[in-house]
C-alpha positions in Angstrom: 53.6 84.1 91.4 55.9 84.1 88.4 59.2 85.5 89.6 61.3 84.4 86.7 63.1 81.8 88.9 62.6 78.0 88.8 62.2 75.8 91.9 65.6 74.2 91.2 67.5 74.8 94.4 70.8 75.1 92.5 69.3 77.8 90.3 68.0 79.7 93.3 71.3 79.5 95.1 73.1 80.7 92.0 70.7 83.6 91.9 71.4 84.5 95.5 75.1 84.5 94.9 74.6 86.8 91.9 72.5 89.1 94.0 75.2 89.4 96.6 77.8 90.1 93.9 75.5 92.7 92.3 75.3 90.7 89.0 71.5 90.5 88.8 69.5 93.0 86.8 67.3 95.4 88.6 64.2 93.5 87.6 65.6 90.1 88.7 66.9 91.6 92.0 63.5 93.1 92.8 61.7 89.8 91.9 64.1 87.7 94.0 63.8 90.0 97.0 60.0 89.9 96.8 60.2 86.1 96.8 62.4 86.1 99.9 59.7 88.0 101.8 57.4 85.0 101.5 60.0 82.3 101.7 61.8 82.2 105.1 64.1 79.4 104.1 65.3 81.3 101.0 65.8 84.5 103.1 67.8 82.5 105.7 70.1 81.1 103.0 70.6 84.6 101.6 71.4 86.0 105.1 73.9 83.2 105.5 75.7 84.2 102.3 75.7 87.8 103.2 77.1 87.1 106.7 79.9 84.9 105.2 80.8 87.7 102.7 80.9 90.2 105.5 83.1 88.0 107.6 85.5 87.3 104.7 85.6 91.1 103.9 86.4 91.9 107.6 89.4 89.5 107.4 90.7 91.0 104.2 89.9 88.2 101.7 88.4 90.8 99.3 89.6 94.3 98.7 88.4 97.1 96.5 91.5 96.8 94.4 91.0 93.1 93.7 90.1 92.5 90.0 86.6 91.1 89.4 86.5 87.8 87.6 84.0 87.2 84.8 80.5 86.7 86.3 80.1 83.2 84.9 83.5 81.9 86.0 83.1 83.5 89.4 79.7 81.9 89.9 80.9 78.4 88.9 83.8 78.6 91.3 81.7 80.2 94.0 80.8 77.2 96.1 84.2 75.6 96.2 85.9 79.0 96.9 83.4 79.9 99.7 84.1 76.7 101.6 87.8 77.0 101.2 87.7 80.6 102.4 85.4 79.7 105.3 87.9 77.0 106.4 90.7 79.6 106.2 88.6 82.1 108.1 88.0 79.6 111.0 91.8 79.3 111.2 92.1 83.1 111.3 89.6 83.3 114.0 91.5 80.8 116.1 94.6 83.0 116.1 92.8 86.4 116.7 94.3 86.8 120.2 97.8 86.4 118.8 97.1 88.8 115.9 95.7 91.3 118.4 98.9 91.1 120.5 101.0 91.5 117.4 99.0 94.6 116.3 99.5 96.1 119.7 103.3 95.8 119.3 103.1 97.1 115.8 100.9 100.2 116.7 103.2 102.6 115.0 103.5 100.7 111.7 101.9 102.5 108.7 98.3 101.4 108.0 97.7 99.5 104.8 93.9 99.7 104.7 92.0 102.7 103.4 91.1 104.9 106.3 87.5 106.3 106.7 86.6 109.9 106.0 85.4 111.7 109.1 84.0 115.3 109.1 82.6 116.9 112.2 80.1 119.8 112.3 81.6 123.3 113.2 80.1 123.3 116.7 81.1 119.7 117.6 82.9 118.9 120.8 84.7 115.6 120.9 87.8 113.7 121.9 89.5 110.4 121.2 89.1 107.9 124.0 91.8 105.7 122.5 95.3 107.0 122.0 96.2 107.9 118.4 99.0 106.2 116.7 100.2 109.3 114.8 99.6 113.0 114.7 98.5 113.1 111.1 94.9 113.8 112.0 93.5 110.5 110.8 90.9 108.5 112.8 92.1 104.9 112.7 90.1 101.7 113.0 89.4 100.9 116.7 89.9 104.4 118.0 86.9 105.3 120.1 85.4 108.9 120.0 83.3 110.5 122.6 81.2 113.4 121.2 79.3 115.7 123.6 78.1 118.2 121.1 77.5 118.5 117.3 77.4 115.7 114.7 79.8 113.7 112.6 79.5 112.6 109.0 81.4 109.4 108.1 82.2 107.6 104.9 83.6 104.2 105.1 85.9 102.6 102.5 83.0 100.3 101.6 80.9 103.3 100.6 78.6 103.3 103.6 77.5 106.8 104.7 76.7 107.5 108.3 75.7 110.5 110.4 76.0 110.3 114.2 74.4 112.8 116.5 75.7 113.7 120.0 75.9 112.9 122.8 77.5 109.8 121.3 80.4 107.4 121.6 81.4 105.4 118.6 84.4 103.6 117.0 85.0 102.5 113.4 86.1 99.0 113.9 86.5 97.8 110.3 86.2 98.9 106.7 82.5 97.8 106.8 81.7 97.9 110.5 80.9 100.5 113.2 80.5 100.2 116.9 77.9 102.5 118.5 77.8 102.6 122.3 75.6 105.7 122.6 73.8 108.2 120.4 71.6 108.4 117.3 73.0 107.2 114.0 71.6 107.2 110.4 73.1 104.9 107.8 72.9 104.7 104.0 74.3 101.4 102.6 75.0 101.0 98.9 74.7 97.7 97.1 78.4 96.8 97.2 78.5 97.3 100.9 75.9 94.7 101.8 76.8 93.0 105.0 77.7 96.2 106.8 77.3 95.7 110.5 76.6 98.0 113.5 77.6 96.7 116.9 75.3 98.0 119.7 75.7 97.0 123.3 72.6 94.8 123.2 72.4 93.8 119.6 74.1 93.5 116.2 72.5 95.0 113.1 73.5 93.5 109.7 72.4 95.6 106.8 71.3 94.1 103.5 71.5 97.2 101.3 69.2 99.9 102.8 68.7 103.1 104.8 68.2 102.7 108.6 68.6 104.5 111.9 69.8 103.3 115.3 69.2 105.0 118.7 71.2 103.8 121.7 70.8 104.8 125.4 71.3 103.1 128.7 67.5 102.4 128.9 66.7 101.3 125.4 67.8 100.3 121.9 65.9 101.1 118.7 66.5 100.1 115.1 64.3 101.7 112.4 64.4 100.6 108.7 63.4 103.2 106.1 64.2 101.3 103.0 65.3 97.7 102.2 65.8 95.3 105.1 68.2 94.4 107.9 68.9 91.5 110.2 69.1 92.1 114.0 70.7 89.7 116.4 69.8 90.4 120.0 72.6 89.7 122.5 70.4 88.3 125.3 72.4 86.0 127.5 69.3 84.6 129.2 67.7 83.1 126.1 68.7 82.0 122.7 67.4 84.6 120.2 66.9 83.9 116.5 67.9 86.7 114.1 65.0 89.2 113.5 64.4 90.3 110.0 63.2 93.9 109.6 61.9 95.5 106.4 61.2 99.1 105.4 58.5 100.7 107.7 59.4 98.5 110.7 61.1 99.5 114.0 62.5 97.1 116.6 62.5 98.5 120.2 64.1 96.9 123.2 63.4 98.4 126.6 66.1 97.3 129.0 68.6 94.6 128.2 66.7 91.5 129.6 63.3 92.3 128.0 62.1 90.9 124.7 62.4 93.2 121.7 59.2 94.4 120.0 58.6 95.0 116.3 56.5 98.0 115.5 55.2 99.7 112.3 56.4 103.2 111.4 54.8 105.5 108.8 57.4 108.2 108.1 61.0 108.0 107.1 63.9 109.4 109.2 66.4 111.8 107.8 70.1 112.5 108.2 69.6 116.2 108.3 70.6 117.9 111.5 69.4 121.3 112.3 72.5 123.4 113.0 73.2 127.0 112.3 74.8 127.5 108.9 78.4 128.8 109.1 78.6 132.3 107.7 81.6 133.1 105.5 83.1 136.4 106.5 86.2 136.2 104.3 87.0 134.1 101.2 89.6 134.0 98.4 90.4 131.4 95.8 93.3 132.2 93.5 93.8 129.0 91.5 92.2 130.3 88.3 92.8 134.0 88.8 95.1 135.7 86.2 98.3 137.3 87.2 97.6 140.7 88.8 98.3 142.9 91.8 96.2 142.4 94.9 95.6 146.2 94.7 93.5 145.4 91.6 91.7 142.4 93.2 88.5 142.3 95.2 88.2 139.3 97.5 85.3 136.9 96.9 84.1 137.8 100.4 85.6 140.7 102.3 88.3 143.0 101.0 92.1 143.2 100.5 94.5 145.8 101.9 98.2 145.8 101.2 100.1 146.9 104.3 103.7 146.4 103.2 105.6 145.3 100.1 104.4 144.3 96.7 101.6 141.7 96.9 100.9 140.0 93.6 99.0 136.9 92.3 101.2 134.7 90.1 100.3 131.3 88.7 97.1 131.1 90.6 98.6 131.8 94.1 100.0 134.5 96.3 103.5 135.3 95.0 106.1 134.0 97.5 109.4 135.4 96.2 108.7 139.0 97.3 110.5 140.7 100.2 108.6 141.4 103.5 105.0 141.5 102.3 102.0 142.0 104.5 98.6 141.5 103.0 95.4 142.0 105.1 92.0 140.5 104.4 89.2 142.6 106.1 86.1 140.6 107.1 82.8 141.5 105.7 81.7 141.8 109.4 83.8 141.5 112.6 83.2 138.7 115.0 81.8 140.6 118.0 83.0 139.5 121.4 80.6 137.7 123.8 78.6 136.4 120.8 79.4 132.7 121.5 81.1 132.5 118.1 83.2 129.7 116.7 85.7 131.1 114.2 87.0 128.7 111.6 90.1 129.6 109.5 91.1 127.2 106.6 93.9 127.8 104.1 95.9 125.9 101.5 99.6 126.7 101.3 101.2 125.8 97.9 104.6 127.5 98.0 106.9 127.0 94.9 109.7 125.6 97.0 109.7 122.1 98.6 110.8 123.4 102.0 109.1 126.0 104.2 111.5 128.4 105.9 112.0 132.1 105.8 113.9 134.9 107.7 111.2 136.2 109.9 107.7 134.9 110.5 105.8 133.8 107.4 102.2 132.5 107.5 98.6 133.3 108.4 97.4 135.3 111.4 94.0 136.2 112.9 93.7 139.7 114.3 91.3 141.7 116.4 91.3 145.4 116.8 94.0 145.2 119.5 96.5 143.1 117.5 97.6 139.6 116.5 95.7 136.8 118.2 96.8 133.6 116.4 99.6 132.8 114.0 100.1 129.6 111.9 103.3 129.4 109.9 107.0 129.0 109.7 108.9 128.5 113.0 111.5 131.1 111.9 114.3 128.8 112.8 116.6 126.3 111.0 113.8 123.7 111.0 111.3 123.3 108.2 108.1 122.6 110.2 105.1 124.7 111.1 104.0 126.1 114.4 101.0 127.8 116.0 101.6 130.8 118.2 98.9 132.2 120.5 99.2 135.9 121.6 95.8 136.5 123.2 94.1 139.8 124.2 97.2 141.2 126.0 99.2 141.4 122.8 102.4 143.5 123.1 104.2 142.6 119.9 105.9 139.5 118.4 108.3 139.0 121.3 105.5 138.9 123.8 104.0 135.6 122.5 102.0 133.5 125.0 102.6 129.9 123.8 104.1 128.3 120.8 103.0 124.8 119.6 105.2 122.9 117.2 103.5 120.9 114.5 105.2 117.9 112.9 104.1 118.9 109.4 107.2 119.4 107.1 107.4 121.2 103.8 105.6 124.1 102.3 102.5 122.4 100.8 99.9 121.9 103.5 96.2 122.6 104.3 95.3 123.6 107.8 92.1 124.6 109.7 92.2 126.4 113.0 88.9 126.5 115.0 88.6 129.0 117.9 85.7 128.8 120.4 85.1 132.3 121.6 83.1 131.4 124.8 85.9 129.3 126.3 89.1 130.3 124.4 89.7 126.7 123.4 91.1 126.1 119.9 92.2 123.1 117.8 94.1 122.6 114.6 93.2 120.1 111.9 95.1 118.9 108.8 92.8 119.5 105.8 90.0 121.9 104.9 87.3 122.1 107.7 86.8 120.1 110.8 87.9 116.8 109.3 89.5 113.9 111.1 91.0 114.3 114.5 92.8 117.5 115.8 96.6 117.5 115.5 96.7 120.2 118.2 94.4 121.3 121.0 95.0 124.3 123.2 93.5 127.3 125.0 93.9 131.0 124.6 91.9 134.0 125.8 88.1 133.8 125.5 85.9 136.6 124.0 88.4 137.8 121.4 86.9 140.0 118.7 88.4 138.6 115.5 88.0 141.1 112.5 90.7 140.3 109.9 93.2 137.8 108.6 96.8 138.7 107.6 99.2 137.0 105.2 102.8 137.6 106.1 105.9 136.8 104.1 109.1 137.5 105.9 112.4 138.4 104.2 113.5 135.5 102.1 110.1 134.0 102.6 108.5 131.3 100.6 105.0 131.2 102.1 102.2 131.3 99.6 98.5 130.3 99.5 96.0 129.2 97.0 92.7 129.3 99.0 91.8 130.9 102.3 88.4 131.2 104.1 87.2 132.4 107.5 83.7 131.3 108.6 81.7 131.9 111.8 79.0 129.9 113.4 77.4 130.6 116.8 77.0 127.8 119.3 73.8 127.5 121.3 74.6 127.6 125.0 72.0 126.2 127.4 71.0 128.4 130.3 
């Protein structure tokens, strides 16, 4: 078959290097990959190059910010650079225990690497198994997460996309590596992230630019390839196992740890789509591009506005924060009926004109039911400039009868928060950011079965609280009998 490549081994090795670097054309890449399917030696050499690149990337030899050399010059220096870096990597591996000890002592040092993006589904139930270094809501490399309900969407710094379905336990252990101890996970790996690896209890899966799924339980492991190909290394202590190459349409199944894995053919592709109830938005407002006007003239995008006190105006694309004692209420399009197993999610972005956040009297956002105020997120109304969460609950008797106040470390007036309240249990958590993203910066419990029906924006005397966007959505969790 004329693939466009000569039999010269140096020419072929150069082509493999260019393939890893993404420098081959689409036609050349396809031809070379077809040739590897029928040439085990060539495939083995390619896998070795990918493994080395993955190892070097894990130890920080290449970063996304590193300028790319000209393709010709990079290729000419490739062999010499590779062996030099491999020797350096061996030295690094030799001192890994010392590095691990140093990292433990430096746990609170600021992270240099780009952290992964992690977004959970509205109904998810999860907790961090490893202690978090900070309370900024970021999931850090090595922090294990146990998830008993829902799903999580992950985007690694390398560009890898992953969806993990509960019940699951996982950890993001590197910029291009995930450890999955339990659960079902779907992965999409772009070309620059070749060498992405998934560590399973019984095997390691090294991706070569593809879409694949893993399923892990105590009884079996399964790796299914939908597109492209992967390499699987079985961790069987009783026998030496050669790497197993899987291509699209193949599935590797291992029943029990000490049994031999079996490769099977599959006909249909898997999907990352998870069937969960769509969250219904019951109140929404976005002011960034709204012209200056009174809220009395404004219809919310979802729900409706009512001015309870003061003069509430929109100025410069946000709620005006220099007014005196202003209460603005957003009525839901439909109340959240009690005993409906609802999960209420409030997200808002505060963008006050002053750099600090402090006012005389409470200023912030509250959730109400027909009996009174249930939750408050806002200014602590003291001489500090941080935020707090106050829970009143169903037995609300006024601002002085607060149940519990939780201090947040967030300073300043510009912040985005999400509060999630689980009606069935009364549990709530607070996230930094819009939606159920990252890890909670606060977890607590209030009264169950509260009937939330409106949101209030309060600006106390001398207040500087403002907002740009606000949204309340509701999703109903499925409770097994």
